Each structure stands twice: as structure tokens, then as C-alpha cells.
N, C-alpha and C positions, 0 to 999 in steps of 0.2 A: 503165544508169541515165540519166535525163535530164540529171543534173548533169555526166556525162562528156562530153556533147555541147556544153557551154558552154565555149568557148575563151577564154583570156585574149588580149585584143587588145594587141599590142605595137606601139608607135610610136617613131620615132627623130627626134631633132632634126637640124639641119643638119650637126653635127659627128659624127654617127653614134652619139651616146650615147642610150641608151634613156630615153624620157620617163617621168616618174612616172605610174604606171597608176592610172586611176580607173574604177570600174565604171560602165557606162552602163545597167545593169539596174535599173529602178525598185525601190525597197525595198517589200517586202510583197506581191510578185506570186507568190512561190513559197512552198511549205510542205512540210515533211518529214513523211512518214508515220512515226509512232512504232513501228509494227509491222514494216513491211518496209524502212524507211529510204529509200524512194524519194522523190526530190524531185519535187513535183507543181506544175503551174501552177494557181494558186488558182481562177481563173475556170472552168477545166475541172472542177475538183473540185466547185465549187458546182453546176455544171450536172448533175453526177452524184450529186446529193443528198448531197454531202459524204461520199461513200463512195470509198475508195481503189480505183482501177480495177485495181490489180495484185494486192492481197491481200484486198480486201473489207472492210478495216477501216472501221468507222463513226466518223467524226470527231464530236466533240462539237458540238452545234448551239446557236446563240443562240435565244432565245424567238421573235425576229422571224422567223428563217428557218424555224423549226419551224412556226409559224403559216402561213407562206406555202406550206409543203409540204402541210399538212393541211386548211386551211380554204379554201373557195372564194374566189377573188379578189373583193375589195370587200365581203365580208360580215361581216368581223370588227368587232365593236363592243366596245371595252374597257370594263370596269366602272370607274367613277370613285368611289373610296371616300375619304372624308375621314378618313383615319387615318395617323398618322405614327409613326415609330420612337421609342420611349423609350430612355433610357439609365439603367436602374435601378441599375447598378453604378458610375455616375458616372465612366466611362472616357473621358477627353478624346480619346484616340487613336481610339476607336470612332467618334465623331461625325466626326472628320476623315477617317477612312477611308471612311465612308458618303458624305460629300460628294464625295470624289475619285472614287469608283466611279460615282456618279450622273452626274458630268460625263463620265467616260471611256466608260461603256456606254450612256448615254442612258436608262437604266432608273431607276425610282423604288424598286424593290425586286427581290427574287430570284424573283418569280413574276408572270406576266402572265395576267390572267383576263378573260373576256368571253363574248359570244355570237357565234356564227358558224354557217356551214352546211358540211356535208360532203356533196358531191354533192346539194345542195339539201335535205338533212336537217338541220333546225335542232338545234344542240347548245349546251351550256355547255362551255367548254374552259378549262383552266388549264395553263399551260406554265411549268415552273420553268427557271431560267437559271443554270447553273454559273459564268457569268462574273461574277455578283454574289455575293461572299463565299461562293463554292462552293455556291450554292443553299441556304445554311443557313436554317433555319426559326426566325424570331423572331416577335414579336407581329404585325407587319404581314402576313407570309406566312400565319400561322395565321388571321388575320382574313379575308384575301382568299379563302383556300380555303373557310372556313366560310361566308362570304357567297355564294360561287359555288354551294356545295351547296344552301343555302337558296333561292337563285334558281332552281336546277334544280327543286326541289320545287314552288315557286310557279308556275313556267311549265310544269310537267309535261314536262320535257325530260331526255334522257340527259346525263350529264356525263362528260367525258373529262379525265383528269389525266395529264399527262406529267411524270414525276418525275425530278429530277436534283439530288442534294443530298448534302452531306457530313454532314447530320444537324441536330440542334438547334443554335442559335446561342449559343455559350458566353458571348458578351459581354452577353447579356440574362439570364443566370442562370436562376432557376426560372421566370421569365416565359416563356422559350422552351420549357421542359419542359411547361408547362401547355397549350401549343398541341397537344401530342399527344392529350391528353384531349379538348380542345375539338373538334378536327377529327374524331376518332373518334366522338364523340357526334353530330356533324352527319351523318356517314356512316350511323350507326344510324337516324336520322330519315329519311334518304333511302331506306334499305332498307325501312323500314316503309311509306313512301309508294309503294313499288313502282317507283321510277325505276331505270333501268339506269346502272350505274357501271362504266366501263372504265378500269382503271389501266394505264399504260404505263411500264415501268421502263427508264430509259436509263442510260448510263454517266456518273457513278457514282450509285447510290442507296444511301445508308447511314444509319446512326444512327436518330435519332428519327423521321425521315420513313418509313423502312422499317418501324419499329415502330408506326406509326400508319396514316394514310390510304393509304399506298402499297400496303399488304398487304391492304386491305379491299375490293378491287374484286370485283364480281360476276364479271368476267373480267379476268385479269391477263396482259398481254402484255409482251414485253421485246424490245429490239433485240439483235442478235447480239453475243456476247462482252462484254455489259455487265457491270460488276462490281456485285453486289447483296449487301447483308448488313447486319448491325448494326455490329459491330466489324470492323475490317480484318483480313485474313489474318495480317499480322505480329503484331498484338496477340493474336489467337487462338492462334497457334503458340507465342508466349512464355508465354501463360497455361496451356495444357494440356501444353506440353513435348513435343509430338509433331509429326511432319511431316504436312502436310495433303495430301489427295488431289489429283491433277492436275485442273486446271480448277476448283478450289474457288471458290465464289461467282460463277462466271460464269453468265450466263443459261442456257447449255446444261446446266450442272451442276444448276441449280435446276429446270429443266424435267424432267430425268431423275428428280429426287427429289420431284416433285409440288408444288413451291412456286409455279410459274407454269403458265399454260395453253398458251402458244404463243410461240415465238421468231419474230419477224417482221422480214424485211428492210425497211429504211426505204422502199425504192421501192414496196413493197406495203402499207405501213402504212395509207395513206388508204383504199384499197379494202377492206382487211381490216376496219377500223373501221366503214366504211359497211355492209358485209354483216352485221356483228354487230348494228348498230342496226336494220337492216331485219328481221333474223331475230327480234329480241326485241320488235318492235312489237306 
């Protein structure tokens, strides 16, 4: 392992006593793969599409990095919507948490939407970001997705949605659950208009997002080993009182059972989407 090659530097003062050791390795330059436990140099990991070079584990991506990987450089134009998050349950901690996340992540919400090009093919793209409240869907996320779908209809463009979510946002109560119906109705309008919709499921995609627009794509792709479902495996196991099959809720398991159309390595995702767009023109 890489970590085994990192040696502790020992220094002594004039009387032969070991000096207090301080690490000279900058903080944040290394990351541990949760699957194979290898310690990886973060910059090399980013250059490899955030895929572990040892085991192929696909690390979770920010919306910014995802757009950089999928959309042609310099072509992304983010939609600017005048919509803000409500606090229907009057939870003070919710507003404080949102403010802290906006400052920490540089995001205004859990999805980034806009126009861009994939190998010069113009598309509408939405990318959910699990760094913002686990990509949960509240009023703003639902409105952004719906607006993007309607924009795709207006401009007669295909729409690509990268899903990454823990589900509906419980801090917004029934308002968050209403977004399932709203986004699904928008996708129905898109389907009637004859626009192509490609849904890409990434790790994790759960709850109300899975139960609405994430599952309604004309073509549904997924990244390797992504966890996809409604309730989590632990909850299902406790509910039915039975052991679950190996690989349950992974993208490979869902492909085998007909829920998705193809598992695509991240390095091949842009070219795969491009070919699907060209094929369906």
C-alpha cells in the first residue's frame, strides 16, 4: 500500500533526544478508498475520473467535477432561477444548516442545472450533488428539475439527469413529497413532446428521487456498484425478516433484474451518452 511507503521522519536535538515529530505532509492530499482501503494521492485520483486505480471503486463526485467530465469545456450555462428554500416546519436548525452548507460547498442547492454541449451536441443537463444535504429533494430541487424539463421541451433538446440522492427532504415535510408528483408530471409532458430523457443513477440514489424522475428515463444508465433503491437494505431486511440476496440494490443487481438498461464506467459515460443522443436524433 502507498501508506506503507510513508516513513516517519525522526530528528534529534543536540543532546540526542528525539524531537517532537510533526508531519510535513499537507492535509487533504490523500484519500482512502472505502472499498479496498488503499491510500490514494487525491490529484492522481481526480485525473483518473475519481476511480480507484486498484479496485475500480467509483468515488462520489461533486456536481462541478461531474459537469467538467461530461460537458464540453466552456459550454455550460447554469440556469438562474429566482427561487429560495422555504422552512414550512419552522425548524431553526434547518436554516442554519443550509447557510453552513452553502458556505462550505459553494452550492445554492442540491442540484445544478443548465445548458451545455456533449461533443458539440446541445443538451439540458441536471446534476445532483450528494455533498448538499445528501442530495435530498425539497422545493428548490423539484423546481429546478421541473424548470429544466420544461426548458428542454421549449428548446427541443434532450435532457440528461445525473441522480444522487438520499430521497425527499424531511425538513420540508409534505412540500418535499409534492416534488415527486411535480417532477413526474413534467417528465410525462417531456415524453409527449418526444424529447429524449437519459437518467443516470449514481451512488446513492434512494427514496423519493428513485420513486419519481430517476426511474422515468427513456434510457436508464448507472455507474458500477451504485446503490439504488427506495428504502435501504437494512430497513428492508428488518421489515421482511429475511436475508437479502448478494449484491442487492447494486446497479449490477438491478441490471440483471431489468430495472436499468446499462452499467457504464465513468470513463465511458460521456461517449455513451453522446452515442445515445446521436442514435435517437
